[in-house]
PDB file of N, CA, C and O in Angstrom:
ATOM      1  N   UNK A   1      48.585 100.059 137.023  1.00  0.00           N
ATOM      2  CA  UNK A   1      47.888 100.156 138.269  1.00  0.00           C
ATOM      3  C   UNK A   1      48.793 100.889 139.231  1.00  0.00           C
ATOM      4  O   UNK A   1      50.010 100.708 139.191  1.00  0.00           O
ATOM      5  N   UNK A   2      48.237 101.697 140.081  1.00  0.00           N
ATOM      6  CA  UNK A   2      49.013 102.466 141.041  1.00  0.00           C
ATOM      7  C   UNK A   2      48.825 101.859 142.421  1.00  0.00           C
ATOM      8  O   UNK A   2      47.717 101.870 142.957  1.00  0.00           O
ATOM      9  N   UNK A   3      49.893 101.331 143.000  1.00  0.00           N
ATOM     10  CA  UNK A   3      49.784 100.696 144.312  1.00  0.00           C
ATOM     11  C   UNK A   3      49.995 101.685 145.441  1.00  0.00           C
ATOM     12  O   UNK A   3      49.984 101.303 146.611  1.00  0.00           O
ATOM     13  N   UNK A   4      50.184 102.935 145.110  1.00  0.00           N
ATOM     14  CA  UNK A   4      50.372 103.958 146.128  1.00  0.00           C
ATOM     15  C   UNK A   4      49.244 104.961 146.021  1.00  0.00           C
ATOM     16  O   UNK A   4      48.485 104.958 145.051  1.00  0.00           O
ATOM     17  N   UNK A   5      49.139 105.817 147.020  1.00  0.00           N
ATOM     18  CA  UNK A   5      48.112 106.849 146.988  1.00  0.00           C
ATOM     19  C   UNK A   5      48.597 108.080 146.230  1.00  0.00           C
ATOM     20  O   UNK A   5      47.861 109.059 146.108  1.00  0.00           O
ATOM     21  N   UNK A   6      49.804 108.041 145.728  1.00  0.00           N
ATOM     22  CA  UNK A   6      50.382 109.198 145.059  1.00  0.00           C
ATOM     23  C   UNK A   6      50.153 109.199 143.564  1.00  0.00           C
ATOM     24  O   UNK A   6      49.296 108.487 143.040  1.00  0.00           O
ATOM     25  N   UNK A   7      50.945 110.020 142.892  1.00  0.00           N
ATOM     26  CA  UNK A   7      50.838 110.164 141.443  1.00  0.00           C
ATOM     27  C   UNK A   7      51.370 108.925 140.729  1.00  0.00           C
ATOM     28  O   UNK A   7      52.016 108.064 141.326  1.00  0.00           O
ATOM     29  N   UNK A   8      51.080 108.865 139.447  1.00  0.00           N
ATOM     30  CA  UNK A   8      51.581 107.800 138.586  1.00  0.00           C
ATOM     31  C   UNK A   8      53.101 107.754 138.630  1.00  0.00           C
ATOM     32  O   UNK A   8      53.767 108.789 138.662  1.00  0.00           O
ATOM     33  N   UNK A   9      53.637 106.544 138.631  1.00  0.00           N
ATOM     34  CA  UNK A   9      55.085 106.375 138.537  1.00  0.00           C
ATOM     35  C   UNK A   9      55.384 105.698 137.214  1.00  0.00           C
ATOM     36  O   UNK A   9      55.112 104.510 137.042  1.00  0.00           O
ATOM     37  N   UNK A  10      55.940 106.446 136.286  1.00  0.00           N
ATOM     38  CA  UNK A  10      56.272 105.940 134.959  1.00  0.00           C
ATOM     39  C   UNK A  10      57.786 105.869 134.845  1.00  0.00           C
ATOM     40  O   UNK A  10      58.466 106.893 134.918  1.00  0.00           O
ATOM     41  N   UNK A  11      58.321 104.648 134.665  1.00  0.00           N
ATOM     42  CA  UNK A  11      59.776 104.492 134.546  1.00  0.00           C
ATOM     43  C   UNK A  11      60.184 104.225 133.099  1.00  0.00           C
ATOM     44  O   UNK A  11      61.323 103.846 132.826  1.00  0.00           O
ATOM     45  N   UNK A  12      59.247 104.425 132.179  1.00  0.00           N
ATOM     46  CA  UNK A  12      59.580 104.311 130.766  1.00  0.00           C
ATOM     47  C   UNK A  12      59.360 102.954 130.134  1.00  0.00           C
ATOM     48  O   UNK A  12      59.874 102.693 129.046  1.00  0.00           O
ATOM     49  N   UNK A  13      58.608 102.082 130.789  1.00  0.00           N
ATOM     50  CA  UNK A  13      58.311 100.786 130.180  1.00  0.00           C
ATOM     51  C   UNK A  13      57.395 100.977 128.974  1.00  0.00           C
ATOM     52  O   UNK A  13      56.604 101.920 128.950  1.00  0.00           O
ATOM     53  N   UNK A  14      57.485 100.104 127.977  1.00  0.00           N
ATOM     54  CA  UNK A  14      56.625 100.224 126.794  1.00  0.00           C
ATOM     55  C   UNK A  14      55.149 100.108 127.172  1.00  0.00           C
ATOM     56  O   UNK A  14      54.784  99.410 128.118  1.00  0.00           O
ATOM     57  N   UNK A  15      54.320 100.802 126.415  1.00  0.00           N
ATOM     58  CA  UNK A  15      52.872 100.768 126.619  1.00  0.00           C
ATOM     59  C   UNK A  15      52.236  99.999 125.462  1.00  0.00           C
ATOM     60  O   UNK A  15      52.757  99.982 124.347  1.00  0.00           O
ATOM     61  N   UNK A  16      51.105  99.369 125.748  1.00  0.00           N
ATOM     62  CA  UNK A  16      50.368  98.636 124.725  1.00  0.00           C
ATOM     63  C   UNK A  16      49.816  99.644 123.722  1.00  0.00           C
ATOM     64  O   UNK A  16      49.163 100.615 124.105  1.00  0.00           O
ATOM     65  N   UNK A  17      50.076  99.413 122.450  1.00  0.00           N
ATOM     66  CA  UNK A  17      49.659 100.328 121.385  1.00  0.00           C
ATOM     67  C   UNK A  17      48.142 100.462 121.359  1.00  0.00           C
ATOM     68  O   UNK A  17      47.420  99.465 121.393  1.00  0.00           O
ATOM     69  N   UNK A  18      47.668 101.699 121.298  1.00  0.00           N
ATOM     70  CA  UNK A  18      46.240 101.965 121.223  1.00  0.00           C
ATOM     71  C   UNK A  18      45.518 101.974 122.553  1.00  0.00           C
ATOM     72  O   UNK A  18      44.341 102.331 122.603  1.00  0.00           O
ATOM     73  N   UNK A  19      46.178 101.594 123.626  1.00  0.00           N
ATOM     74  CA  UNK A  19      45.544 101.559 124.940  1.00  0.00           C
ATOM     75  C   UNK A  19      45.728 102.906 125.626  1.00  0.00           C
ATOM     76  O   UNK A  19      46.814 103.485 125.594  1.00  0.00           O
ATOM     77  N   UNK A  20      44.660 103.401 126.246  1.00  0.00           N
ATOM     78  CA  UNK A  20      44.730 104.675 126.952  1.00  0.00           C
ATOM     79  C   UNK A  20      45.088 104.420 128.411  1.00  0.00           C
ATOM     80  O   UNK A  20      44.404 103.678 129.116  1.00  0.00           O
ATOM     81  N   UNK A  21      46.156 105.040 128.840  1.00  0.00           N
ATOM     82  CA  UNK A  21      46.598 104.918 130.222  1.00  0.00           C
ATOM     83  C   UNK A  21      46.180 106.180 130.965  1.00  0.00           C
ATOM     84  O   UNK A  21      46.488 107.292 130.535  1.00  0.00           O
ATOM     85  N   UNK A  22      45.483 106.007 132.071  1.00  0.00           N
ATOM     86  CA  UNK A  22      45.036 107.144 132.859  1.00  0.00           C
ATOM     87  C   UNK A  22      46.141 107.672 133.757  1.00  0.00           C
ATOM     88  O   UNK A  22      47.325 107.422 133.530  1.00  0.00           O
ATOM     89  N   UNK A  23      45.733 108.399 134.767  1.00  0.00           N
ATOM     90  CA  UNK A  23      46.681 109.013 135.696  1.00  0.00           C
ATOM     91  C   UNK A  23      47.044 108.105 136.860  1.00  0.00           C
ATOM     92  O   UNK A  23      47.866 108.479 137.697  1.00  0.00           O
ATOM     93  N   UNK A  24      46.453 106.931 136.929  1.00  0.00           N
ATOM     94  CA  UNK A  24      46.679 106.075 138.089  1.00  0.00           C
ATOM     95  C   UNK A  24      47.259 104.726 137.685  1.00  0.00           C
ATOM     96  O   UNK A  24      46.533 103.740 137.555  1.00  0.00           O
ATOM     97  N   UNK A  25      48.557 104.694 137.490  1.00  0.00           N
ATOM     98  CA  UNK A  25      49.242 103.426 137.270  1.00  0.00           C
ATOM     99  C   UNK A  25      50.633 103.517 137.860  1.00  0.00           C
ATOM    100  O   UNK A  25      51.131 104.605 138.150  1.00  0.00           O
ATOM    101  N   UNK A  26      51.251 102.366 138.034  1.00  0.00           N
ATOM    102  CA  UNK A  26      52.531 102.283 138.727  1.00  0.00           C
ATOM    103  C   UNK A  26      53.411 101.287 137.996  1.00  0.00           C
ATOM    104  O   UNK A  26      53.000 100.152 137.756  1.00  0.00           O
ATOM    105  N   UNK A  27      54.614 101.700 137.642  1.00  0.00           N
ATOM    106  CA  UNK A  27      55.564 100.798 136.984  1.00  0.00           C
ATOM    107  C   UNK A  27      56.709 100.486 137.934  1.00  0.00           C
ATOM    108  O   UNK A  27      57.179 101.355 138.669  1.00  0.00           O
ATOM    109  N   UNK A  28      57.147  99.242 137.907  1.00  0.00           N
ATOM    110  CA  UNK A  28      58.267  98.830 138.746  1.00  0.00           C
ATOM    111  C   UNK A  28      59.003  97.677 138.067  1.00  0.00           C
ATOM    112  O   UNK A  28      58.461  97.027 137.173  1.00  0.00           O
ATOM    113  N   UNK A  29      60.209  97.436 138.486  1.00  0.00           N
ATOM    114  CA  UNK A  29      60.986  96.312 137.963  1.00  0.00           C
ATOM    115  C   UNK A  29      60.815  95.107 138.877  1.00  0.00           C
ATOM    116  O   UNK A  29      60.729  95.255 140.096  1.00  0.00           O
ATOM    117  N   UNK A  30      60.766  93.914 138.289  1.00  0.00           N
ATOM    118  CA  UNK A  30      60.656  92.671 139.042  1.00  0.00           C
ATOM    119  C   UNK A  30      61.931  91.867 138.856  1.00  0.00           C
ATOM    120  O   UNK A  30      62.603  91.980 137.830  1.00  0.00           O
ATOM    121  N   UNK A  31      62.256  91.064 139.840  1.00  0.00           N
ATOM    122  CA  UNK A  31      63.433  90.201 139.756  1.00  0.00           C
ATOM    123  C   UNK A  31      63.043  88.955 138.961  1.00  0.00           C
ATOM    124  O   UNK A  31      62.122  88.239 139.355  1.00  0.00           O
ATOM    125  N   UNK A  32      63.733  88.684 137.845  1.00  0.00           N
ATOM    126  CA  UNK A  32      63.364  87.522 137.030  1.00  0.00           C
ATOM    127  C   UNK A  32      63.666  86.198 137.726  1.00  0.00           C
ATOM    128  O   UNK A  32      64.589  86.087 138.532  1.00  0.00           O
ATOM    129  N   UNK A  33      62.857  85.205 137.385  1.00  0.00           N
ATOM    130  CA  UNK A  33      63.018  83.830 137.869  1.00  0.00           C
ATOM    131  C   UNK A  33      62.939  83.712 139.383  1.00  0.00           C
ATOM    132  O   UNK A  33      63.501  82.784 139.965  1.00  0.00           O
ATOM    133  N   UNK A  34      62.246  84.643 140.023  1.00  0.00           N
ATOM    134  CA  UNK A  34      62.056  84.600 141.469  1.00  0.00           C
ATOM    135  C   UNK A  34      60.558  84.669 141.763  1.00  0.00           C
ATOM    136  O   UNK A  34      59.847  85.519 141.228  1.00  0.00           O
ATOM    137  N   UNK A  35      60.093  83.769 142.615  1.00  0.00           N
ATOM    138  CA  UNK A  35      58.685  83.738 143.005  1.00  0.00           C
ATOM    139  C   UNK A  35      58.257  85.134 143.453  1.00  0.00           C
ATOM    140  O   UNK A  35      58.894  85.743 144.312  1.00  0.00           O
ATOM    141  N   UNK A  36      57.180  85.629 142.864  1.00  0.00           N
ATOM    142  CA  UNK A  36      56.677  86.969 143.141  1.00  0.00           C
ATOM    143  C   UNK A  36      55.189  86.878 143.434  1.00  0.00           C
ATOM    144  O   UNK A  36      54.480  86.065 142.840  1.00  0.00           O
ATOM    145  N   UNK A  37      54.722  87.705 144.343  1.00  0.00           N
ATOM    146  CA  UNK A  37      53.298  87.723 144.678  1.00  0.00           C
ATOM    147  C   UNK A  37      52.783  89.148 144.510  1.00  0.00           C
ATOM    148  O   UNK A  37      53.234  90.064 145.197  1.00  0.00           O
ATOM    149  N   UNK A  38      51.835  89.326 143.593  1.00  0.00           N
ATOM    150  CA  UNK A  38      51.167  90.613 143.425  1.00  0.00           C
ATOM    151  C   UNK A  38      49.911  90.584 144.275  1.00  0.00           C
ATOM    152  O   UNK A  38      49.130  89.635 144.209  1.00  0.00           O
ATOM    153  N   UNK A  39      49.718  91.620 145.068  1.00  0.00           N
ATOM    154  CA  UNK A  39      48.593  91.637 146.000  1.00  0.00           C
ATOM    155  C   UNK A  39      47.928  93.001 145.959  1.00  0.00           C
ATOM    156  O   UNK A  39      48.593  94.033 145.875  1.00  0.00           O
ATOM    157  N   UNK A  40      46.603  92.987 146.021  1.00  0.00           N
ATOM    158  CA  UNK A  40      45.830  94.228 146.051  1.00  0.00           C
ATOM    159  C   UNK A  40      44.644  94.008 146.979  1.00  0.00           C
ATOM    160  O   UNK A  40      43.956  92.992 146.881  1.00  0.00           O
ATOM    161  N   UNK A  41      44.407  94.945 147.867  1.00  0.00           N
ATOM    162  CA  UNK A  41      43.274  94.832 148.785  1.00  0.00           C
ATOM    163  C   UNK A  41      42.722  96.217 149.082  1.00  0.00           C
ATOM    164  O   UNK A  41      43.469  97.186 149.224  1.00  0.00           O
ATOM    165  N   UNK A  42      41.410  96.290 149.174  1.00  0.00           N
ATOM    166  CA  UNK A  42      40.731  97.512 149.574  1.00  0.00           C
ATOM    167  C   UNK A  42      39.981  97.231 150.861  1.00  0.00           C
ATOM    168  O   UNK A  42      39.412  96.152 151.027  1.00  0.00           O
ATOM    169  N   UNK A  43      39.974  98.185 151.766  1.00  0.00           N
ATOM    170  CA  UNK A  43      39.262  98.012 153.028  1.00  0.00           C
ATOM    171  C   UNK A  43      37.786  97.755 152.742  1.00  0.00           C
ATOM    172  O   UNK A  43      37.123  98.565 152.094  1.00  0.00           O
ATOM    173  N   UNK A  44      37.279  96.636 153.223  1.00  0.00           N
ATOM    174  CA  UNK A  44      35.873  96.299 153.048  1.00  0.00           C
ATOM    175  C   UNK A  44      35.485  95.966 151.612  1.00  0.00           C
ATOM    176  O   UNK A  44      34.300  95.899 151.288  1.00  0.00           O
ATOM    177  N   UNK A  45      36.468  95.758 150.761  1.00  0.00           N
ATOM    178  CA  UNK A  45      36.167  95.489 149.356  1.00  0.00           C
ATOM    179  C   UNK A  45      36.919  94.289 148.850  1.00  0.00           C
ATOM    180  O   UNK A  45      37.079  93.291 149.552  1.00  0.00           O
ATOM    181  N   UNK A  46      37.369  94.395 147.650  1.00  0.00           N
ATOM    182  CA  UNK A  46      38.023  93.260 147.012  1.00  0.00           C
ATOM    183  C   UNK A  46      39.425  93.025 147.557  1.00  0.00           C
ATOM    184  O   UNK A  46      40.077  93.940 148.058  1.00  0.00           O
ATOM    185  N   UNK A  47      39.862  91.806 147.449  1.00  0.00           N
ATOM    186  CA  UNK A  47      41.237  91.433 147.783  1.00  0.00           C
ATOM    187  C   UNK A  47      41.653  90.348 146.798  1.00  0.00           C
ATOM    188  O   UNK A  47      40.993  89.316 146.681  1.00  0.00           O
ATOM    189  N   UNK A  48      42.747  90.590 146.095  1.00  0.00           N
ATOM    190  CA  UNK A  48      43.235  89.620 145.118  1.00  0.00           C
ATOM    191  C   UNK A  48      44.715  89.364 145.355  1.00  0.00           C
ATOM    192  O   UNK A  48      45.451  90.234 145.821  1.00  0.00           O
ATOM    193  N   UNK A  49      45.124  88.167 145.027  1.00  0.00           N
ATOM    194  CA  UNK A  49      46.489  87.731 145.262  1.00  0.00           C
ATOM    195  C   UNK A  49      46.910  86.908 144.048  1.00  0.00           C
ATOM    196  O   UNK A  49      46.244  85.937 143.691  1.00  0.00           O
ATOM    197  N   UNK A  50      48.010  87.297 143.420  1.00  0.00           N
ATOM    198  CA  UNK A  50      48.435  86.622 142.203  1.00  0.00           C
ATOM    199  C   UNK A  50      49.905  86.233 142.298  1.00  0.00           C
ATOM    200  O   UNK A  50      50.779  87.079 142.109  1.00  0.00           O
ATOM    201  N   UNK A  51      50.191  84.961 142.591  1.00  0.00           N
ATOM    202  CA  UNK A  51      51.583  84.509 142.611  1.00  0.00           C
ATOM    203  C   UNK A  51      52.033  84.089 141.210  1.00  0.00           C
ATOM    204  O   UNK A  51      51.276  83.453 140.476  1.00  0.00           O
ATOM    205  N   UNK A  52      53.254  84.443 140.845  1.00  0.00           N
ATOM    206  CA  UNK A  52      53.828  83.998 139.574  1.00  0.00           C
ATOM    207  C   UNK A  52      55.342  84.200 139.609  1.00  0.00           C
ATOM    208  O   UNK A  52      55.878  84.832 140.520  1.00  0.00           O
ATOM    209  N   UNK A  53      56.012  83.655 138.607  1.00  0.00           N
ATOM    210  CA  UNK A  53      57.465  83.804 138.482  1.00  0.00           C
ATOM    211  C   UNK A  53      57.734  84.573 137.187  1.00  0.00           C
ATOM    212  O   UNK A  53      57.568  84.022 136.099  1.00  0.00           O
ATOM    213  N   UNK A  54      58.150  85.847 137.291  1.00  0.00           N
ATOM    214  CA  UNK A  54      58.419  86.616 136.079  1.00  0.00           C
ATOM    215  C   UNK A  54      59.627  86.070 135.324  1.00  0.00           C
ATOM    216  O   UNK A  54      60.631  85.692 135.927  1.00  0.00           O
ATOM    217  N   UNK A  55      59.517  86.034 134.013  1.00  0.00           N
ATOM    218  CA  UNK A  55      60.616  85.539 133.184  1.00  0.00           C
ATOM    219  C   UNK A  55      61.547  86.689 132.796  1.00  0.00           C
ATOM    220  O   UNK A  55      61.126  87.840 132.686  1.00  0.00           O
ATOM    221  N   UNK A  56      62.806  86.353 132.593  1.00  0.00           N
ATOM    222  CA  UNK A  56      63.809  87.339 132.207  1.00  0.00           C
ATOM    223  C   UNK A  56      63.454  87.959 130.853  1.00  0.00           C
ATOM    224  O   UNK A  56      63.004  87.270 129.937  1.00  0.00           O
ATOM    225  N   UNK A  57      63.667  89.269 130.748  1.00  0.00           N
ATOM    226  CA  UNK A  57      63.451  90.044 129.518  1.00  0.00           C
ATOM    227  C   UNK A  57      61.996  90.091 129.068  1.00  0.00           C
ATOM    228  O   UNK A  57      61.726  90.313 127.887  1.00  0.00           O
ATOM    229  N   UNK A  58      61.065  89.888 129.977  1.00  0.00           N
ATOM    230  CA  UNK A  58      59.651  90.019 129.638  1.00  0.00           C
ATOM    231  C   UNK A  58      59.058  91.171 130.441  1.00  0.00           C
ATOM    232  O   UNK A  58      59.512  91.488 131.540  1.00  0.00           O
ATOM    233  N   UNK A  59      58.032  91.787 129.859  1.00  0.00           N
ATOM    234  CA  UNK A  59      57.336  92.898 130.496  1.00  0.00           C
ATOM    235  C   UNK A  59      55.906  92.441 130.754  1.00  0.00           C
ATOM    236  O   UNK A  59      55.279  91.828 129.890  1.00  0.00           O
ATOM    237  N   UNK A  60      55.396  92.737 131.932  1.00  0.00           N
ATOM    238  CA  UNK A  60      54.050  92.317 132.312  1.00  0.00           C
ATOM    239  C   UNK A  60      53.203  93.534 132.657  1.00  0.00           C
ATOM    240  O   UNK A  60      53.711  94.574 133.077  1.00  0.00           O
ATOM    241  N   UNK A  61      51.894  93.374 132.468  1.00  0.00           N
ATOM    242  CA  UNK A  61      50.959  94.418 132.861  1.00  0.00           C
ATOM    243  C   UNK A  61      49.827  93.768 133.639  1.00  0.00           C
ATOM    244  O   UNK A  61      49.184  92.835 133.159  1.00  0.00           O
ATOM    245  N   UNK A  62      49.591  94.268 134.838  1.00  0.00           N
ATOM    246  CA  UNK A  62      48.495  93.773 135.673  1.00  0.00           C
ATOM    247  C   UNK A  62      47.405  94.837 135.724  1.00  0.00           C
ATOM    248  O   UNK A  62      47.691  96.023 135.886  1.00  0.00           O
ATOM    249  N   UNK A  63      46.168  94.409 135.588  1.00  0.00           N
ATOM    250  CA  UNK A  63      45.034  95.324 135.696  1.00  0.00           C
ATOM    251  C   UNK A  63      43.989  94.707 136.615  1.00  0.00           C
ATOM    252  O   UNK A  63      43.942  93.490 136.797  1.00  0.00           O
ATOM    253  N   UNK A  64      43.164  95.556 137.182  1.00  0.00           N
ATOM    254  CA  UNK A  64      42.117  95.102 138.093  1.00  0.00           C
ATOM    255  C   UNK A  64      40.773  95.582 137.573  1.00  0.00           C
ATOM    256  O   UNK A  64      40.617  96.753 137.226  1.00  0.00           O
ATOM    257  N   UNK A  65      39.803  94.680 137.519  1.00  0.00           N
ATOM    258  CA  UNK A  65      38.443  95.002 137.094  1.00  0.00           C
ATOM    259  C   UNK A  65      37.555  95.051 138.332  1.00  0.00           C
ATOM    260  O   UNK A  65      37.360  94.036 139.000  1.00  0.00           O
ATOM    261  N   UNK A  66      37.017  96.235 138.640  1.00  0.00           N
ATOM    262  CA  UNK A  66      36.137  96.415 139.798  1.00  0.00           C
ATOM    263  C   UNK A  66      34.664  96.305 139.417  1.00  0.00           C
ATOM    264  O   UNK A  66      33.794  96.427 140.280  1.00  0.00           O
ATOM    265  N   UNK A  67      34.377  96.079 138.156  1.00  0.00           N
ATOM    266  CA  UNK A  67      33.002  96.084 137.659  1.00  0.00           C
ATOM    267  C   UNK A  67      32.301  94.732 137.783  1.00  0.00           C
ATOM    268  O   UNK A  67      31.119  94.636 137.454  1.00  0.00           O
ATOM    269  N   UNK A  68      32.976  93.705 138.235  1.00  0.00           N
ATOM    270  CA  UNK A  68      32.415  92.351 138.322  1.00  0.00           C
ATOM    271  C   UNK A  68      31.115  92.340 139.133  1.00  0.00           C
ATOM    272  O   UNK A  68      30.062  91.955 138.622  1.00  0.00           O
ATOM    273  N   UNK A  69      31.194  92.761 140.389  1.00  0.00           N
ATOM    274  CA  UNK A  69      30.028  92.927 141.270  1.00  0.00           C
ATOM    275  C   UNK A  69      30.503  93.689 142.504  1.00  0.00           C
ATOM    276  O   UNK A  69      31.703  93.721 142.775  1.00  0.00           O
ATOM    277  N   UNK A  70      29.600  94.296 143.252  1.00  0.00           N
ATOM    278  CA  UNK A  70      30.013  95.083 144.422  1.00  0.00           C
ATOM    279  C   UNK A  70      30.847  94.254 145.405  1.00  0.00           C
ATOM    280  O   UNK A  70      30.470  93.139 145.765  1.00  0.00           O
ATOM    281  N   UNK A  71      31.970  94.805 145.830  1.00  0.00           N
ATOM    282  CA  UNK A  71      32.834  94.138 146.800  1.00  0.00           C
ATOM    283  C   UNK A  71      33.760  93.091 146.212  1.00  0.00           C
ATOM    284  O   UNK A  71      34.511  92.446 146.943  1.00  0.00           O
ATOM    285  N   UNK A  72      33.716  92.914 144.900  1.00  0.00           N
ATOM    286  CA  UNK A  72      34.562  91.903 144.256  1.00  0.00           C
ATOM    287  C   UNK A  72      35.379  92.547 143.141  1.00  0.00           C
ATOM    288  O   UNK A  72      35.035  93.611 142.629  1.00  0.00           O
ATOM    289  N   UNK A  73      36.461  91.881 142.784  1.00  0.00           N
ATOM    290  CA  UNK A  73      37.280  92.359 141.674  1.00  0.00           C
ATOM    291  C   UNK A  73      38.044  91.183 141.075  1.00  0.00           C
ATOM    292  O   UNK A  73      38.141  90.115 141.680  1.00  0.00           O
ATOM    293  N   UNK A  74      38.582  91.396 139.884  1.00  0.00           N
ATOM    294  CA  UNK A  74      39.364  90.371 139.195  1.00  0.00           C
ATOM    295  C   UNK A  74      40.701  90.984 138.809  1.00  0.00           C
ATOM    296  O   UNK A  74      40.764  92.124 138.351  1.00  0.00           O
ATOM    297  N   UNK A  75      41.760  90.221 138.998  1.00  0.00           N
ATOM    298  CA  UNK A  75      43.129  90.641 138.701  1.00  0.00           C
ATOM    299  C   UNK A  75      43.553  89.956 137.401  1.00  0.00           C
ATOM    300  O   UNK A  75      43.495  88.730 137.310  1.00  0.00           O
ATOM    301  N   UNK A  76      43.974  90.716 136.404  1.00  0.00           N
ATOM    302  CA  UNK A  76      44.437  90.160 135.135  1.00  0.00           C
ATOM    303  C   UNK A  76      45.927  90.422 134.977  1.00  0.00           C
ATOM    304  O   UNK A  76      46.401  91.516 135.285  1.00  0.00           O
ATOM    305  N   UNK A  77      46.660  89.440 134.506  1.00  0.00           N
ATOM    306  CA  UNK A  77      48.079  89.594 134.236  1.00  0.00           C
ATOM    307  C   UNK A  77      48.327  89.237 132.775  1.00  0.00           C
ATOM    308  O   UNK A  77      47.981  88.143 132.329  1.00  0.00           O
ATOM    309  N   UNK A  78      48.926  90.164 132.033  1.00  0.00           N
ATOM    310  CA  UNK A  78      49.231  89.962 130.620  1.00  0.00           C
ATOM    311  C   UNK A  78      50.705  90.261 130.380  1.00  0.00           C
ATOM    312  O   UNK A  78      51.336  90.999 131.136  1.00  0.00           O
ATOM    313  N   UNK A  79      51.235  89.681 129.327  1.00  0.00           N
ATOM    314  CA  UNK A  79      52.589  90.008 128.894  1.00  0.00           C
ATOM    315  C   UNK A  79      52.501  91.114 127.849  1.00  0.00           C
ATOM    316  O   UNK A  79      51.674  91.047 126.940  1.00  0.00           O
ATOM    317  N   UNK A  80      53.344  92.122 127.975  1.00  0.00           N
ATOM    318  CA  UNK A  80      53.454  93.167 126.963  1.00  0.00           C
ATOM    319  C   UNK A  80      54.514  92.690 125.979  1.00  0.00           C
ATOM    320  O   UNK A  80      55.680  92.523 126.337  1.00  0.00           O
ATOM    321  N   UNK A  81      54.099  92.473 124.746  1.00  0.00           N
ATOM    322  CA  UNK A  81      54.932  91.807 123.747  1.00  0.00           C
ATOM    323  C   UNK A  81      55.095  92.702 122.525  1.00  0.00           C
ATOM    324  O   UNK A  81      54.129  93.309 122.061  1.00  0.00           O
ATOM    325  N   UNK A  82      56.312  92.783 122.005  1.00  0.00           N
ATOM    326  CA  UNK A  82      56.556  93.587 120.807  1.00  0.00           C
ATOM    327  C   UNK A  82      56.299  92.751 119.560  1.00  0.00           C
ATOM    328  O   UNK A  82      56.973  91.747 119.327  1.00  0.00           O
ATOM    329  N   UNK A  83      55.327  93.167 118.768  1.00  0.00           N
ATOM    330  CA  UNK A  83      54.987  92.510 117.508  1.00  0.00           C
ATOM    331  C   UNK A  83      55.886  93.108 116.425  1.00  0.00           C
ATOM    332  O   UNK A  83      55.654  94.226 115.965  1.00  0.00           O
ATOM    333  N   UNK A  84      56.905  92.363 116.024  1.00  0.00           N
ATOM    334  CA  UNK A  84      57.897  92.862 115.056  1.00  0.00           C
ATOM    335  C   UNK A  84      57.295  93.107 113.677  1.00  0.00           C
ATOM    336  O   UNK A  84      57.734  94.005 112.958  1.00  0.00           O
ATOM    337  N   UNK A  85      56.300  92.320 113.307  1.00  0.00           N
ATOM    338  CA  UNK A  85      55.678  92.480 111.991  1.00  0.00           C
ATOM    339  C   UNK A  85      54.969  93.825 111.880  1.00  0.00           C
ATOM    340  O   UNK A  85      55.134  94.545 110.895  1.00  0.00           O
ATOM    341  N   UNK A  86      54.178  94.158 112.903  1.00  0.00           N
ATOM    342  CA  UNK A  86      53.398  95.398 112.883  1.00  0.00           C
ATOM    343  C   UNK A  86      54.084  96.553 113.608  1.00  0.00           C
ATOM    344  O   UNK A  86      53.607  97.688 113.577  1.00  0.00           O
ATOM    345  N   UNK A  87      55.201  96.254 114.255  1.00  0.00           N
ATOM    346  CA  UNK A  87      55.986  97.252 114.986  1.00  0.00           C
ATOM    347  C   UNK A  87      55.171  97.983 116.050  1.00  0.00           C
ATOM    348  O   UNK A  87      55.210  99.208 116.165  1.00  0.00           O
ATOM    349  N   UNK A  88      54.434  97.188 116.823  1.00  0.00           N
ATOM    350  CA  UNK A  88      53.641  97.743 117.922  1.00  0.00           C
ATOM    351  C   UNK A  88      53.743  96.815 119.132  1.00  0.00           C
ATOM    352  O   UNK A  88      54.100  95.644 119.006  1.00  0.00           O
ATOM    353  N   UNK A  89      53.422  97.360 120.300  1.00  0.00           N
ATOM    354  CA  UNK A  89      53.341  96.548 121.512  1.00  0.00           C
ATOM    355  C   UNK A  89      51.909  96.075 121.681  1.00  0.00           C
ATOM    356  O   UNK A  89      50.966  96.860 121.584  1.00  0.00           O
ATOM    357  N   UNK A  90      51.759  94.781 121.936  1.00  0.00           N
ATOM    358  CA  UNK A  90      50.448  94.180 122.147  1.00  0.00           C
ATOM    359  C   UNK A  90      50.478  93.398 123.456  1.00  0.00           C
ATOM    360  O   UNK A  90      51.538  93.197 124.050  1.00  0.00           O
ATOM    361  N   UNK A  91      49.303  92.963 123.896  1.00  0.00           N
ATOM    362  CA  UNK A  91      49.266  92.132 125.097  1.00  0.00           C
ATOM    363  C   UNK A  91      48.881  90.718 124.709  1.00  0.00           C
ATOM    364  O   UNK A  91      48.134  90.494 123.757  1.00  0.00           O
ATOM    365  N   UNK A  92      49.410  89.769 125.470  1.00  0.00           N
ATOM    366  CA  UNK A  92      49.049  88.369 125.253  1.00  0.00           C
ATOM    367  C   UNK A  92      49.018  87.675 126.606  1.00  0.00           C
ATOM    368  O   UNK A  92      49.592  88.150 127.586  1.00  0.00           O
ATOM    369  N   UNK A  93      48.328  86.534 126.632  1.00  0.00           N
ATOM    370  CA  UNK A  93      48.196  85.783 127.881  1.00  0.00           C
ATOM    371  C   UNK A  93      49.554  85.325 128.389  1.00  0.00           C
ATOM    372  O   UNK A  93      50.457  85.018 127.611  1.00  0.00           O
ATOM    373  N   UNK A  94      49.676  85.286 129.692  1.00  0.00           N
ATOM    374  CA  UNK A  94      50.893  84.785 130.332  1.00  0.00           C
ATOM    375  C   UNK A  94      50.816  83.271 130.346  1.00  0.00           C
ATOM    376  O   UNK A  94      49.815  82.698 130.778  1.00  0.00           O
ATOM    377  N   UNK A  95      51.860  82.627 129.880  1.00  0.00           N
ATOM    378  CA  UNK A  95      51.898  81.165 129.855  1.00  0.00           C
ATOM    379  C   UNK A  95      52.411  80.653 131.189  1.00  0.00           C
ATOM    380  O   UNK A  95      53.393  81.159 131.731  1.00  0.00           O
ATOM    381  N   UNK A  96      51.732  79.643 131.707  1.00  0.00           N
ATOM    382  CA  UNK A  96      52.157  79.040 132.989  1.00  0.00           C
ATOM    383  C   UNK A  96      53.050  77.856 132.755  1.00  0.00           C
ATOM    384  O   UNK A  96      53.502  77.225 133.710  1.00  0.00           O
TER     385      UNK A  96
END
């Protein structure tokens, strides 16, 4: 997801195998074991807020679904996990 109005910012984090990434996403580093709040809001539209504590040495991917209904959206947070058996990156639910 791209939190800026500019171009994609790719810092080289692994991508989920088989998933197509468009031109609008943003990668950043998070401080592990520190309360973090992901927030997204559109003027007159959806607003989502997702608090969590990122774990050390884990990679996360957040996506937003705008197709739910007009003016609403859903924020999804997944862990990007390396499957050693198949040698690919997959996504899995974040454990609370």
